[in-house]
TORKOL-656660 format. One record per residue (C-alpha): x, y, z; residue number from 1. Coordinates in Angstrom, 1 decimal. Layout:
N
+--------+--------+--------+-----+
!      x !      y !      z !   i !
+--------+--------+--------+-----+
!      X !      Y !      Z ! NUM !
...
+--------+--------+--------+-----+
# end
This chain:
411
+--------+--------+--------+-----+
!      x !      y !      z !   i !
+--------+--------+--------+-----+
!  142.2 !  197.9 !  287.3 !   1 !
!  144.8 !  201.5 !  287.9 !   2 !
!  144.9 !  200.1 !  291.5 !   3 !
!  146.0 !  196.3 !  290.9 !   4 !
!  148.9 !  197.8 !  288.3 !   5 !
!  150.2 !  200.6 !  290.9 !   6 !
!  150.0 !  197.3 !  293.2 !   7 !
!  152.0 !  195.2 !  291.0 !   8 !
!  154.7 !  198.3 !  289.8 !   9 !
!  155.1 !  198.8 !  293.6 !  10 !
!  155.8 !  195.2 !  293.9 !  11 !
!  158.1 !  195.1 !  291.4 !  12 !
!  160.5 !  198.5 !  292.8 !  13 !
!  160.8 !  196.7 !  296.3 !  14 !
!  161.8 !  193.9 !  294.4 !  15 !
!  164.4 !  195.4 !  292.4 !  16 !
!  165.7 !  197.4 !  295.5 !  17 !
!  165.8 !  194.1 !  297.5 !  18 !
!  167.8 !  192.3 !  294.8 !  19 !
!  169.7 !  195.2 !  294.5 !  20 !
!  173.5 !  194.8 !  295.8 !  21 !
!  174.8 !  197.3 !  297.9 !  22 !
!  177.2 !  199.9 !  296.8 !  23 !
!  180.6 !  199.6 !  297.7 !  24 !
!  182.6 !  202.0 !  299.1 !  25 !
!  185.1 !  203.6 !  297.3 !  26 !
!  188.7 !  202.2 !  298.1 !  27 !
!  191.7 !  204.9 !  298.3 !  28 !
!  195.0 !  203.4 !  297.4 !  29 !
!  198.0 !  205.7 !  298.2 !  30 !
!  200.3 !  204.8 !  295.2 !  31 !
!  204.5 !  205.8 !  295.2 !  32 !
!  207.8 !  205.3 !  293.7 !  33 !
!  211.1 !  204.8 !  295.0 !  34 !
!  214.2 !  205.0 !  293.6 !  35 !
!  215.3 !  206.1 !  289.6 !  36 !
!  211.8 !  205.7 !  287.9 !  37 !
!  210.4 !  208.6 !  285.4 !  38 !
!  207.9 !  210.6 !  286.3 !  39 !
!  205.2 !  209.8 !  283.3 !  40 !
!  206.2 !  205.8 !  284.3 !  41 !
!  205.3 !  206.6 !  287.8 !  42 !
!  201.5 !  208.6 !  286.5 !  43 !
!  201.3 !  205.4 !  284.4 !  44 !
!  201.4 !  203.1 !  287.4 !  45 !
!  199.2 !  205.4 !  289.7 !  46 !
!  196.7 !  205.1 !  286.2 !  47 !
!  196.8 !  201.2 !  286.0 !  48 !
!  195.9 !  201.1 !  289.9 !  49 !
!  193.2 !  204.0 !  289.0 !  50 !
!  191.6 !  201.3 !  286.5 !  51 !
!  191.1 !  198.5 !  289.4 !  52 !
!  187.3 !  198.5 !  290.3 !  53 !
!  186.3 !  201.0 !  292.3 !  54 !
!  189.3 !  202.6 !  293.7 !  55 !
!  190.5 !  206.0 !  293.7 !  56 !
!  194.9 !  206.3 !  293.3 !  57 !
!  196.2 !  208.9 !  295.2 !  58 !
!  200.0 !  209.9 !  295.0 !  59 !
!  201.5 !  209.7 !  297.6 !  60 !
!  205.7 !  210.2 !  298.7 !  61 !
!  205.9 !  206.7 !  300.5 !  62 !
!  207.3 !  207.5 !  304.0 !  63 !
!  209.3 !  204.7 !  304.3 !  64 !
!  208.3 !  201.3 !  306.6 !  65 !
!  204.8 !  199.5 !  308.1 !  66 !
!  205.0 !  201.9 !  311.2 !  67 !
!  205.8 !  204.8 !  309.4 !  68 !
!  202.9 !  204.1 !  307.1 !  69 !
!  200.1 !  203.8 !  310.0 !  70 !
!  201.5 !  206.5 !  311.4 !  71 !
!  200.9 !  208.7 !  308.2 !  72 !
!  198.1 !  207.3 !  306.8 !  73 !
!  196.4 !  205.7 !  309.9 !  74 !
!  197.2 !  208.2 !  312.7 !  75 !
!  197.9 !  211.1 !  310.8 !  76 !
!  195.6 !  214.1 !  309.5 !  77 !
!  192.1 !  213.0 !  308.3 !  78 !
!  192.7 !  214.0 !  305.2 !  79 !
!  195.9 !  212.0 !  305.0 !  80 !
!  194.1 !  208.8 !  305.6 !  81 !
!  193.6 !  205.8 !  303.2 !  82 !
!  192.9 !  202.1 !  302.9 !  83 !
!  196.1 !  200.4 !  301.1 !  84 !
!  199.4 !  201.8 !  299.8 !  85 !
!  200.9 !  200.2 !  297.2 !  86 !
!  204.7 !  201.3 !  296.6 !  87 !
!  207.3 !  200.2 !  293.3 !  88 !
!  210.6 !  200.6 !  294.1 !  89 !
!  214.2 !  200.3 !  292.0 !  90 !
!  216.4 !  200.7 !  295.5 !  91 !
!  220.0 !  202.3 !  294.4 !  92 !
!  221.8 !  199.4 !  295.8 !  93 !
!  220.2 !  197.2 !  293.0 !  94 !
!  220.7 !  199.9 !  290.2 !  95 !
!  223.7 !  199.5 !  288.3 !  96 !
!  224.7 !  200.8 !  285.0 !  97 !
!  228.2 !  200.0 !  282.9 !  98 !
!  228.9 !  202.7 !  280.3 !  99 !
!  231.3 !  202.9 !  277.8 ! 100 !
!  231.4 !  204.0 !  274.1 ! 101 !
!  229.9 !  201.1 !  272.4 ! 102 !
!  227.5 !  199.4 !  274.7 ! 103 !
!  225.3 !  200.9 !  278.0 ! 104 !
!  224.4 !  197.7 !  279.8 ! 105 !
!  221.5 !  198.3 !  282.9 ! 106 !
!  220.5 !  195.9 !  285.6 ! 107 !
!  218.4 !  196.2 !  288.6 ! 108 !
!  215.5 !  194.8 !  290.7 ! 109 !
!  212.1 !  196.4 !  290.8 ! 110 !
!  210.1 !  195.4 !  293.8 ! 111 !
!  206.2 !  195.9 !  294.5 ! 112 !
!  205.4 !  196.4 !  297.6 ! 113 !
!  201.5 !  196.7 !  299.2 ! 114 !
!  199.7 !  197.3 !  302.5 ! 115 !
!  196.5 !  196.4 !  303.6 ! 116 !
!  196.4 !  199.4 !  306.4 ! 117 !
!  193.3 !  198.0 !  308.4 ! 118 !
!  195.0 !  194.3 !  308.4 ! 119 !
!  198.3 !  195.0 !  307.7 ! 120 !
!  199.1 !  192.1 !  305.1 ! 121 !
!  201.9 !  192.7 !  303.2 ! 122 !
!  202.8 !  191.5 !  300.0 ! 123 !
!  206.2 !  191.7 !  298.1 ! 124 !
!  206.5 !  190.5 !  294.5 ! 125 !
!  210.1 !  191.3 !  292.9 ! 126 !
!  211.7 !  190.8 !  289.5 ! 127 !
!  214.7 !  191.2 !  287.8 ! 128 !
!  215.6 !  192.3 !  284.6 ! 129 !
!  218.8 !  193.3 !  282.2 ! 130 !
!  219.1 !  195.2 !  278.8 ! 131 !
!  221.6 !  197.0 !  277.2 ! 132 !
!  222.0 !  199.2 !  274.4 ! 133 !
!  224.6 !  199.6 !  271.4 ! 134 !
!  226.3 !  203.3 !  271.2 ! 135 !
!  226.8 !  203.4 !  267.4 ! 136 !
!  228.7 !  206.5 !  266.3 ! 137 !
!  231.2 !  207.4 !  263.5 ! 138 !
!  230.9 !  207.0 !  260.0 ! 139 !
!  228.3 !  203.6 !  261.2 ! 140 !
!  226.0 !  205.7 !  262.2 ! 141 !
!  225.7 !  207.9 !  259.5 ! 142 !
!  225.2 !  204.7 !  257.1 ! 143 !
!  222.5 !  203.8 !  259.5 ! 144 !
!  220.3 !  206.6 !  259.9 ! 145 !
!  218.4 !  206.0 !  256.8 ! 146 !
!  217.5 !  202.6 !  257.9 ! 147 !
!  216.9 !  204.3 !  262.0 ! 148 !
!  214.4 !  206.7 !  260.1 ! 149 !
!  212.4 !  204.1 !  258.3 ! 150 !
!  212.1 !  202.1 !  261.7 ! 151 !
!  210.9 !  204.9 !  263.9 ! 152 !
!  208.4 !  206.3 !  261.7 ! 153 !
!  207.0 !  202.7 !  261.3 ! 154 !
!  207.4 !  202.3 !  265.2 ! 155 !
!  207.5 !  205.5 !  266.6 ! 156 !
!  210.5 !  204.3 !  268.5 ! 157 !
!  213.8 !  205.7 !  269.3 ! 158 !
!  216.1 !  202.1 !  268.6 ! 159 !
!  219.8 !  203.5 !  267.7 ! 160 !
!  221.6 !  205.5 !  269.9 ! 161 !
!  224.3 !  207.9 !  268.6 ! 162 !
!  225.9 !  208.5 !  272.1 ! 163 !
!  226.1 !  206.2 !  275.7 ! 164 !
!  223.6 !  208.5 !  277.5 ! 165 !
!  220.8 !  208.5 !  274.3 ! 166 !
!  221.7 !  204.6 !  274.9 ! 167 !
!  220.7 !  204.6 !  278.8 ! 168 !
!  218.1 !  206.7 !  278.3 ! 169 !
!  216.9 !  203.7 !  275.0 ! 170 !
!  217.4 !  201.5 !  278.1 ! 171 !
!  215.2 !  203.0 !  281.1 ! 172 !
!  212.6 !  203.2 !  278.4 ! 173 !
!  212.2 !  199.7 !  277.8 ! 174 !
!  213.0 !  198.6 !  281.3 ! 175 !
!  210.0 !  200.6 !  282.3 ! 176 !
!  207.9 !  199.4 !  280.0 ! 177 !
!  208.7 !  196.3 !  281.5 ! 178 !
!  208.1 !  197.4 !  284.5 ! 179 !
!  204.7 !  198.4 !  283.4 ! 180 !
!  203.6 !  195.3 !  281.9 ! 181 !
!  204.4 !  193.3 !  285.0 ! 182 !
!  202.8 !  195.7 !  287.4 ! 183 !
!  199.6 !  195.1 !  284.7 ! 184 !
!  199.6 !  191.2 !  285.3 ! 185 !
!  200.9 !  191.3 !  289.0 ! 186 !
!  197.5 !  193.9 !  289.8 ! 187 !
!  195.5 !  191.1 !  288.2 ! 188 !
!  195.7 !  188.7 !  291.1 ! 189 !
!  196.8 !  191.0 !  294.1 ! 190 !
!  195.2 !  190.7 !  297.1 ! 191 !
!  195.3 !  194.7 !  297.4 ! 192 !
!  192.4 !  194.2 !  295.0 ! 193 !
!  190.4 !  192.9 !  298.1 ! 194 !
!  191.1 !  195.9 !  300.2 ! 195 !
!  188.1 !  197.4 !  302.8 ! 196 !
!  187.7 !  200.7 !  303.9 ! 197 !
!  190.3 !  201.7 !  306.8 ! 198 !
!  189.4 !  200.1 !  309.6 ! 199 !
!  191.3 !  202.4 !  312.7 ! 200 !
!  190.4 !  199.7 !  315.6 ! 201 !
!  191.3 !  196.6 !  313.0 ! 202 !
!  194.4 !  198.4 !  312.6 ! 203 !
!  195.0 !  198.6 !  316.2 ! 204 !
!  194.5 !  195.4 !  316.9 ! 205 !
!  196.3 !  194.2 !  314.2 ! 206 !
!  199.2 !  196.5 !  315.8 ! 207 !
!  199.0 !  194.8 !  319.5 ! 208 !
!  199.1 !  192.0 !  317.8 ! 209 !
!  202.6 !  192.4 !  316.3 ! 210 !
!  203.5 !  193.4 !  319.8 ! 211 !
!  204.2 !  197.5 !  318.3 ! 212 !
!  203.1 !  199.0 !  321.2 ! 213 !
!  203.9 !  203.1 !  320.2 ! 214 !
!  202.5 !  202.9 !  316.6 ! 215 !
!  199.2 !  200.9 !  318.1 ! 216 !
!  198.3 !  203.6 !  321.2 ! 217 !
!  199.2 !  206.2 !  318.2 ! 218 !
!  196.2 !  204.7 !  316.3 ! 219 !
!  193.7 !  204.6 !  318.9 ! 220 !
!  194.3 !  208.2 !  320.0 ! 221 !
!  193.6 !  208.9 !  316.2 ! 222 !
!  190.4 !  206.7 !  316.6 ! 223 !
!  189.3 !  208.9 !  319.4 ! 224 !
!  189.6 !  208.1 !  323.3 ! 225 !
!  186.4 !  209.5 !  324.0 ! 226 !
!  184.8 !  206.5 !  322.3 ! 227 !
!  184.1 !  203.8 !  324.8 ! 228 !
!  184.9 !  201.3 !  322.7 ! 229 !
!  188.2 !  202.5 !  322.0 ! 230 !
!  188.9 !  202.7 !  325.8 ! 231 !
!  187.9 !  199.3 !  326.5 ! 232 !
!  190.0 !  198.0 !  323.1 ! 233 !
!  192.9 !  200.5 !  324.8 ! 234 !
!  192.8 !  198.8 !  328.3 ! 235 !
!  192.5 !  195.2 !  327.4 ! 236 !
!  195.7 !  196.2 !  324.3 ! 237 !
!  197.9 !  197.7 !  327.3 ! 238 !
!  198.1 !  194.4 !  328.7 ! 239 !
!  199.3 !  192.7 !  325.7 ! 240 !
!  201.8 !  195.5 !  325.2 ! 241 !
!  203.4 !  195.3 !  328.4 ! 242 !
!  203.4 !  191.5 !  327.7 ! 243 !
!  205.1 !  192.6 !  324.1 ! 244 !
!  207.8 !  194.1 !  325.9 ! 245 !
!  208.8 !  191.4 !  328.0 ! 246 !
!  208.6 !  189.4 !  324.8 ! 247 !
!  210.9 !  191.1 !  323.2 ! 248 !
!  212.9 !  190.6 !  325.6 ! 249 !
!  212.5 !  186.4 !  325.4 ! 250 !
!  212.9 !  186.9 !  322.0 ! 251 !
!  216.3 !  188.4 !  322.3 ! 252 !
!  217.7 !  185.7 !  324.7 ! 253 !
!  216.3 !  183.0 !  322.5 ! 254 !
!  218.1 !  184.6 !  319.6 ! 255 !
!  221.5 !  184.2 !  321.5 ! 256 !
!  220.5 !  181.1 !  322.7 ! 257 !
!  219.9 !  180.1 !  318.7 ! 258 !
!  223.3 !  182.3 !  317.9 ! 259 !
!  225.5 !  179.8 !  320.7 ! 260 !
!  225.8 !  182.5 !  322.4 ! 261 !
!  225.2 !  181.5 !  326.0 ! 262 !
!  226.4 !  184.6 !  328.0 ! 263 !
!  224.7 !  187.1 !  325.7 ! 264 !
!  221.7 !  184.7 !  327.2 ! 265 !
!  222.4 !  185.1 !  330.4 ! 266 !
!  222.5 !  188.5 !  330.6 ! 267 !
!  219.0 !  189.1 !  328.8 ! 268 !
!  217.1 !  186.1 !  330.6 ! 269 !
!  217.8 !  188.3 !  333.8 ! 270 !
!  216.6 !  191.2 !  332.4 ! 271 !
!  213.6 !  188.9 !  331.3 ! 272 !
!  213.1 !  187.7 !  334.2 ! 273 !
!  213.0 !  191.2 !  336.2 ! 274 !
!  210.1 !  192.5 !  333.6 ! 275 !
!  206.4 !  192.2 !  335.8 ! 276 !
!  205.0 !  190.0 !  332.6 ! 277 !
!  207.9 !  187.5 !  332.2 ! 278 !
!  206.6 !  183.8 !  332.7 ! 279 !
!  208.4 !  182.0 !  335.4 ! 280 !
!  208.3 !  178.4 !  333.9 ! 281 !
!  209.5 !  179.7 !  330.1 ! 282 !
!  212.7 !  181.8 !  332.5 ! 283 !
!  213.3 !  178.7 !  334.5 ! 284 !
!  213.3 !  175.8 !  331.6 ! 285 !
!  215.6 !  178.6 !  329.6 ! 286 !
!  218.1 !  179.0 !  333.1 ! 287 !
!  218.1 !  175.1 !  333.6 ! 288 !
!  219.0 !  175.1 !  329.5 ! 289 !
!  222.0 !  177.6 !  330.1 ! 290 !
!  223.4 !  175.6 !  333.4 ! 291 !
!  224.3 !  172.8 !  331.5 ! 292 !
!  228.1 !  172.2 !  330.3 ! 293 !
!  228.7 !  173.5 !  326.6 ! 294 !
!  228.8 !  170.3 !  325.0 ! 295 !
!  226.1 !  168.3 !  323.0 ! 296 !
!  224.0 !  168.0 !  326.3 ! 297 !
!  223.2 !  171.9 !  325.9 ! 298 !
!  222.6 !  171.5 !  322.0 ! 299 !
!  220.1 !  169.4 !  322.7 ! 300 !
!  218.7 !  171.5 !  325.4 ! 301 !
!  218.7 !  174.8 !  323.8 ! 302 !
!  216.9 !  172.9 !  320.9 ! 303 !
!  214.1 !  171.7 !  323.0 ! 304 !
!  213.7 !  175.4 !  324.6 ! 305 !
!  213.8 !  176.8 !  321.0 ! 306 !
!  210.9 !  173.9 !  319.9 ! 307 !
!  208.9 !  175.3 !  323.0 ! 308 !
!  209.0 !  179.0 !  322.8 ! 309 !
!  209.4 !  180.1 !  319.3 ! 310 !
!  206.0 !  179.2 !  317.6 ! 311 !
!  204.5 !  181.0 !  320.8 ! 312 !
!  206.2 !  184.8 !  320.2 ! 313 !
!  204.6 !  187.7 !  318.4 ! 314 !
!  206.0 !  189.2 !  315.7 ! 315 !
!  208.5 !  191.9 !  317.6 ! 316 !
!  210.1 !  189.2 !  319.5 ! 317 !
!  210.2 !  186.9 !  316.7 ! 318 !
!  212.3 !  189.5 !  314.8 ! 319 !
!  214.1 !  190.8 !  318.2 ! 320 !
!  214.9 !  186.9 !  318.0 ! 321 !
!  216.4 !  186.4 !  314.3 ! 322 !
!  218.3 !  189.9 !  314.9 ! 323 !
!  220.1 !  188.6 !  317.7 ! 324 !
!  220.7 !  185.1 !  316.3 ! 325 !
!  222.6 !  186.6 !  313.4 ! 326 !
!  224.3 !  189.0 !  315.2 ! 327 !
!  225.7 !  186.2 !  317.2 ! 328 !
!  226.3 !  183.9 !  314.4 ! 329 !
!  228.0 !  186.0 !  311.8 ! 330 !
!  229.3 !  189.2 !  314.1 ! 331 !
!  226.8 !  192.2 !  312.3 ! 332 !
!  223.7 !  192.6 !  313.3 ! 333 !
!  221.1 !  192.4 !  310.0 ! 334 !
!  219.9 !  195.9 !  308.8 ! 335 !
!  216.1 !  194.2 !  308.5 ! 336 !
!  214.1 !  191.2 !  309.1 ! 337 !
!  211.4 !  190.8 !  307.1 ! 338 !
!  209.0 !  187.9 !  308.0 ! 339 !
!  206.0 !  186.4 !  305.7 ! 340 !
!  204.1 !  183.6 !  307.0 ! 341 !
!  206.3 !  181.0 !  305.9 ! 342 !
!  209.6 !  182.4 !  304.6 ! 343 !
!  212.4 !  185.2 !  306.3 ! 344 !
!  214.4 !  187.3 !  304.3 ! 345 !
!  217.4 !  188.7 !  306.2 ! 346 !
!  218.8 !  192.4 !  304.9 ! 347 !
!  222.6 !  193.1 !  305.7 ! 348 !
!  224.2 !  195.6 !  303.5 ! 349 !
!  227.7 !  194.3 !  304.6 ! 350 !
!  226.8 !  190.5 !  303.6 ! 351 !
!  228.1 !  190.5 !  300.1 ! 352 !
!  231.6 !  191.8 !  301.7 ! 353 !
!  231.2 !  189.5 !  304.8 ! 354 !
!  230.8 !  186.4 !  302.5 ! 355 !
!  234.1 !  186.7 !  301.3 ! 356 !
!  235.7 !  186.2 !  304.5 ! 357 !
!  232.9 !  184.7 !  306.5 ! 358 !
!  231.0 !  182.2 !  304.1 ! 359 !
!  230.9 !  179.3 !  306.7 ! 360 !
!  228.9 !  181.9 !  309.3 ! 361 !
!  226.0 !  183.7 !  306.8 ! 362 !
!  225.4 !  179.7 !  305.8 ! 363 !
!  225.1 !  178.9 !  309.4 ! 364 !
!  223.2 !  182.1 !  310.4 ! 365 !
!  220.6 !  181.2 !  307.0 ! 366 !
!  220.2 !  177.7 !  308.0 ! 367 !
!  219.1 !  178.4 !  311.7 ! 368 !
!  217.1 !  181.1 !  310.3 ! 369 !
!  215.5 !  178.1 !  308.1 ! 370 !
!  215.0 !  176.2 !  311.2 ! 371 !
!  213.7 !  179.2 !  313.5 ! 372 !
!  210.9 !  179.9 !  311.1 ! 373 !
!  210.1 !  176.8 !  310.3 ! 374 !
!  209.3 !  176.0 !  314.4 ! 375 !
!  207.2 !  179.3 !  314.2 ! 376 !
!  205.3 !  178.0 !  311.3 ! 377 !
!  205.2 !  174.9 !  312.2 ! 378 !
!  206.0 !  174.1 !  308.1 ! 379 !
!  208.4 !  173.6 !  305.4 ! 380 !
!  210.1 !  177.3 !  305.5 ! 381 !
!  212.5 !  179.6 !  303.8 ! 382 !
!  215.3 !  182.0 !  304.6 ! 383 !
!  217.0 !  184.2 !  302.2 ! 384 !
!  219.7 !  186.2 !  302.6 ! 385 !
!  219.7 !  189.8 !  300.4 ! 386 !
!  222.3 !  192.6 !  300.6 ! 387 !
!  219.1 !  195.7 !  299.7 ! 388 !
!  215.6 !  195.8 !  299.8 ! 389 !
!  215.7 !  195.2 !  296.2 ! 390 !
!  215.2 !  191.2 !  296.8 ! 391 !
!  218.3 !  190.1 !  295.0 ! 392 !
!  219.2 !  186.8 !  296.8 ! 393 !
!  222.8 !  185.8 !  298.4 ! 394 !
!  222.1 !  183.3 !  299.7 ! 395 !
!  218.8 !  180.6 !  300.1 ! 396 !
!  218.3 !  178.2 !  302.9 ! 397 !
!  215.7 !  175.9 !  303.5 ! 398 !
!  214.2 !  173.3 !  306.3 ! 399 !
!  211.0 !  170.9 !  306.7 ! 400 !
!  210.0 !  170.0 !  310.3 ! 401 !
!  210.9 !  166.3 !  308.6 ! 402 !
!  214.9 !  167.5 !  308.7 ! 403 !
!  217.8 !  167.2 !  310.5 ! 404 !
!  219.9 !  170.1 !  309.2 ! 405 !
!  218.9 !  172.7 !  307.3 ! 406 !
!  219.5 !  173.0 !  303.3 ! 407 !
!  221.7 !  176.2 !  302.2 ! 408 !
!  223.1 !  176.8 !  299.2 ! 409 !
!  223.9 !  179.9 !  296.5 ! 410 !
!  220.8 !  180.7 !  294.5 ! 411 !
+--------+--------+--------+-----+
# end
């Protein structure tokens, strides 16, 4: 009887162990802020991230864009490695304060950016806020003191400001409270919750697919060149990365064509043709299109080439194409081009001033950006023009495969 009971207990224990889910490894998410965000709010954001299931929030000083984060937190020192990154920023270009003796007015745009360091999947969420605080001084302030003290004791918050500086502090406190609420709401559905432990080879492969040669090789080396799997992947990546350099030249050529600069396109085509990895059939098609006189037939030929080649461009080549196109159409190269799955954002600090005298040029460039994005994704696409990383949109364009021309307008 005792023996039978022991057997039953052993079977029960095995069943429990078999049914138990394996413990998920703790995810390390680096959390940092950029811009005029208070130390207390920064600590509160870290706390919110740390409250996610199985997540450890690690305070960081954001090193910069995707490449900079990968070089620091994947290819850098072992102790610095992370699984994901989340940065909350208030770019100084979007941060505006108007103060006088009667009121302090505060506006800006916060951006939350997350990056999965294995897959390199990014997510951006921006929200714009505005708030103000009345400045009360002199006899009116004295008469208000009793009521003010009552409110402060009841709520624990200072509502009345006796100077412009105190008004700013009061506004900042309220706005940062909104930031925390928005961050908490964002985290409830953010893709960063799905982050897995860092996989360096997955990261390196994603960089190869983007055409990012230098950073990919840095990650491969950090993963260990003595590893046979790493050596095999590096050999495969070398071929792709050489092709990616040629693709970037092709992207610039297509960008010049889209921008209507046939001379620049011809020069870049020559560079592409000189690359050992160039695809001669694609180069020949571009050359034939460029040889047509500048009339409606040339426009048709250019569009035919772009429709065939743009969908095949990797990330780096697509960005190079967009940068070249915008520079040719507006006369100024953008500061950054951010490509999503169905949208593209053109950041140009000079755009706000440039639109005053060149509105048509910017509208033309943005319409072409939406069209090229639609070609790339084969879907309805959106293009946005911003003056800074804040996300404040100056102009917006939309293009669908069924359109004959883009819809462009002010936001």
